[in-house]
N, C-alpha and C positions, 0 to 999 in steps of 0.2 A: 278315695285317695289312690293315686298311681305312684308306683315305685320305679326309680330309674337308677342306672349305674353306668359308669364309664371307667376306662382303664388306659394307662399310658406306661411307657417304659422310659425312664430317665436316660438322656443321652450321656455318654461317658464323661465323667468329671463334672456333671451339672447338678448333683444333688444339692449342694449348698446354694447354688444360684436359684434353683427351683424354690427352695424354702424362703430365701430372701425376697424373691420376687412375689411369692404368695403373700408374704407379710406386707409388701408394698401395695399390692392391689386389693388387700383384704377389705378395707373400708368401702371401696367402690363395689367390690364383689358382693358384700353383704347388703348394700343398698339395692343392687340389682335383684338379689334373691328376695328381699322384702317387697319390692315393687311388683314382683311377679308371683308373690305368695308361694315361694318355694321354701319348704321347711325341712328340718332335720338333715341338713346338708353337712356331710363329713368327707374328709380326705384322709386317706391312709397310705402308709409307706412300709414296705418290707423289701430289703435289698434294693434293687433298682426299679421296682414296680410301684406304681401309684394307682390306687383305686378310689373312686368317688361314688357316693351314694346320696340320693336326695328324694324328696317326696313332693308331689304336686296335687292340686285339686283335679277333679275329673274334667273340669272345663279348660284346664291349661293347654295351650297350644304352643309348641316350641317353634320359634322362627329362626332358622339358621342365619338369616340375613340381618337379624337384630343388630343395629350398629353398636349398642352398648355391650352386648355379648361378644361381638366380633373384636371390639377394642380390648376387652379384658383378655381374651384368648391370645391376641397378638402380642400382648405384653409378656407372656410367659411361654409361648409355644416353642421358642428356640431351645428350651431346656429339655424337651421330651419328644418322643415319637408316639403317635397314637397306636394303641392295640385294638381298642374298639373303634367303630366308625363314628366320627363326630356327628352328633345329632341323632344317633340311633342307639337304642338300648342293645346291650349284649343279649345273647341267648339265655333265657331263663331255664335253668336246669332243675330247680327245686324250689318249692315254697311251703312254708308252714307259718302263716301269719298269726294264727292264734288270737289272743286278746291283746290288742296293741295298747300299750300304756301311753296316755297323753303326757303325763309327767315323766320325765326322764331322771328324776333325782335319785331314785333307787334302782336305776338300770345300769347293768354292766354291759357295755358295748363290746362285741367280739367281731373281729374281721379276720378271715384266713385266706391264704393263697396257696395254690398247688399248680403243678405243671402236668398236664395229661401226657401219658405215653402215646406214641403214634397209633392211631386206629382204635383208641379206647373211649372216645367221646360218647358214642352211642351206648356202650355198656354202662358208663357212668350215669347217663341220663336214664336208662332203663332201670337201674338199681334204685334210683331216687323216685322214679315214677311208681315203683312198687311200694315205697313208703307212703306215697300219697294215696294209692289205692287201698292200702291196709287201713289208713286213717279214716277213709270214707268221708262222710259229712260231719264227723265229729270235730268240734273246735277244741284245739289244744289249749287248756287253761294256763299253761306255762310250766316251768319258768321261761321257756323260749317264746319269743314273739317277733313278728316282723322279720322272720328268718327267711332269707332268700339266697340262692346260689346262682351265679351267672357264669357264662363261659364266652371267651373270645380269644382268638389267636393261639389256641391250644392251652390257655390258662384257665384255672378255676378261681373264682373270687366269691367268698361267702360273707354275708352280713347277718348279724344276729343281735337282738336285744334281749338280755337275760334279766329277769326280775330277781334281784339279789335276796329278796325276802322269801323266795320260794326255793332257793337252791339248797340241795341236800347232798351229802356224800353218797357216792354210788355204793350199792350193795355189791357183794361178790358176784351175784348173778348178773346184775346190770353191767359190771365191769367185764365179765366174760363175754357178754353179748357185744359190747363195744369192741373188744379185741377181735372177735370173730368178724365183725363188719370191717374194721380197719385193716385186717390182714389182707383181704382181697383188694381194698382200696390202695394199699401200698404196692400192689402188683400192677395196677393200671395207672398210677400217677406218682409223682415225686413231690413230697411236701416242700414248700418254700418257707412257710412259717412254722412255729414250734409247737403246734397243737397236739401232736402225738409223740413228742419226744419222751414223755413219761413211759411210753410203751416200747419205743425202739432204742432208747438210750442215746440217740443222736442229738446233735445240737443245731438248731436252725434259728433264723432271725425271728424276733417278736414283731408282730404287726404294731405299728405306731400310728396313733391318730394325730395327724399334723394339725387338723383344724376341725372345728364344729360350729355350726350356726343353727340354733334351734328354730329361729324364724318367728314371725309374728302370727 
């Protein structure tokens, strides 16, 4: 399985138009996804940003000139400006795929967005490379799975699937570790979504899943 992501910025005053147009093209879009065996397709919104995530088989080849794909994009592209490059994945900054659950019935989907401060992209990548190195070849059993973080245009976009049957309250030690990690993160980036509001006391937008298609 291959994982893909894309990101856009809504044009001023176009949020309602984007949502309405997405609803209009959704039947044709899901038909296209099924015909190309694209699964777990989701679209998220926070403030004026849009993030999309989807999965394909190892044999899938994206054709930028596909007329069906081109027609779908043409219907909605007046409402946004691309952050990522169309047809190309964003830079993968981190992954912890763990044990991916085929059934999503007991999965809590999480998506977050941040804005990197100038010159901090490589430190962000290095910090997360350290997490991967520390994990080694061990497969994380959960609760996180399919966890990936992408970057484009100075933004960070994270996608995570959390097994709700494995979630537990953080211990005081775990909470202290989280605070230590996020303290430096807050120095190199600005949160757009509300993921660490519990720590900072600030108020940010929640990430909202506008659409999801599990696929065949």
